[in-house]
N, C-alpha and C positions, 0 to 999 in steps of 0.2 A: 537507576531502574524504580520502578514501583515495584511495590507489590502485587500481583498479577491476579486481578480479580474473576474468577470462573463462577458461571454459574451455566451448571450442563454444559453447553454448545456453545457458551459464550465468554467470549476472555477480553478482558481490558488491561491493556498492556503497555510499555516501556517507560520513558522516550527511546524509540526507535528512528533512524533517520530512513527516508521516506524517499523513493523511487521509481523512474516511467510513471512519475503521479500526473491524473487528467482525473481531478474530481467539481470541477467546476463546469466541465463539456464532454458532452459521452466520446470515448476514443474507440474507433476499430485501427488496428492496425491495416489492415486491407484497405483502407479509405473511406467506406460508407458507415460517417456516424449514426444516421439513425440505426439501425444495425450495432454501434458502441454500445460500450459501458463504461461508468463510472471505474478507476482504479485505480490501485499503487500497489509498487511490493513495498513489503514492510520488511526490512532487514535485523534482526534479533543475531547480537554476539554472539557468540555459540558459549560464551564465559557465563551465560547469564542463565545457569543452569533450571533457574525455580521457573524462568519464564518458559523455557524449551520444555518444562516439563507439565507446566500448565496448559500450553497449547498441546502438548499431544494429549493428554486427558482429554479437553476438550474431542478430540480431534478421534478420539475411540469412542467416546459418549456418541459422534454423529454417525461412525462405521457401526457402534450397535444398534440403534436407531432405522437405519440403512438394511442392515439383515432381516428386521421386521419389517417395514414399510417398502424397503426395495428390490432385494436381491433376494426373495421369497424362501427367508429362514436360515439362507448358511452367506457366509463370506464368499465373496467372487474370489478365481485363483489369481487372476490380473485386475488389481485394484490401483487408482490414482489416487496418491494422497496429496495434499498440499503444502505440507511442510518441506522444504525443498535443500540442499547441501548448495549453499555459496560455491563451495570449492570447487561442485563440476560446474561451475558458468563462467565461463572465457571474459571473466570482468574481476579485476585488479581488489574492486571496493566489494565485492560479495565475498572476498575470500572470508575465513575464517567465522562467518554469518551462517546461518540458514536465513531464509526468507520464505515469506507465505506471499502469493499474487491475489492480493483482496481486491473483488471486484463488488458492483452494485446496478440495477438497476434506473434505481432513483438515487438524485442526488445525497450523496451522502452529509449528515450534519456536520458544521467544520466551526469550531470555536476558540476562541485566545485563551488565556490560562485563567483570566477573570469569566469564561464561558460566555463571551461576548462573541454571538456570531463574526464570523470573517465573511467580507462581503467582494474585498480588493482580489481578486483571481492571481496576483504577483504575488499574494503574502503564505500560496500551500505549491509551494514548487519540489521539484525532484533536488533534493540533498537539506531540506525543512527536516525536522526531528518533531516529534508529532508522540503522544500518545494515543492511542486507537482502540478503539473495538472492532469486534471483526465476531461473527458467529460460524459455523462451521456446518456444511449440508450434506445427507446424503444425494447422488443422482442416477441414473440411471437410463443414460440419452442416446439413442440409435446405437446402442449395446458396448457405449463404454460406459463406466462403472468406476463410481470413485466419490472422493469427498470432496468438496468445496469450500472455498472462505470469501464470507460473505461481507463486506466491508459496510459497516452500521456508522461509527460517526469517529470525526479525529478533531483532536487538541493540539493545536499547534502548540509545543514547546518551546525552541529553539529557531533560530536564524543559524545558517553553515553553508558552503558553498554550495553554488550551484553545481549540478552535477550536468556533463554532457557537455563543459567548456564555456558555456551559456555564461557572460557577466554582464553587468547591468550598463543601462545606457549611459549613468553618470560616469561609470567608470571608463568605459570608451572614449569617451567626452573628453574627459581631466586632462586640463591641459590645453586644448585645442584654443587658440586663439579665435576669438571669433571678430577680433578687429569692433571695426564703425558698422551702424546699420546703413548705411549709405548703400542703395543700392547696384549706384554707379562704379561699384566696385568689381562686380561682379563678372 
């Protein structure tokens, strides 16, 4: 892990594994992509104490800002916070991790380790490792109050196994005898 960079409510940290990654096109689990967001879950190992502390400090800064700007001078009794315990999720991959669901309305910046833009959508997928830039912010929407995690930018760190069982077309068709190119064989 890198030493996290914290600037108030903004944190740059990682490398962390990404899951449920939709960063080239908006995603809405209910179907209408027009109402969707760019998003990814970021898995943070619980053993990364410095990163967890940096995230908690930034969340606290956002919470304090919300007390002043959103919640009439006091912390709400019921407040949704973005740092989740992966052990509470029914997914083996999340065990022994915290995670944040980072979202944004505009496409995040996506670069490689040389800070060159990544334009190939296949390069950023669920399972890849990345350095992540997020900003935490307070909200009060329709009576729901909390701190959300805004996705700023991603730097691809390294490839890993695709999550969700997906494999490449090359892997699926490795060893398939394509024989001759004569269409009469069909």
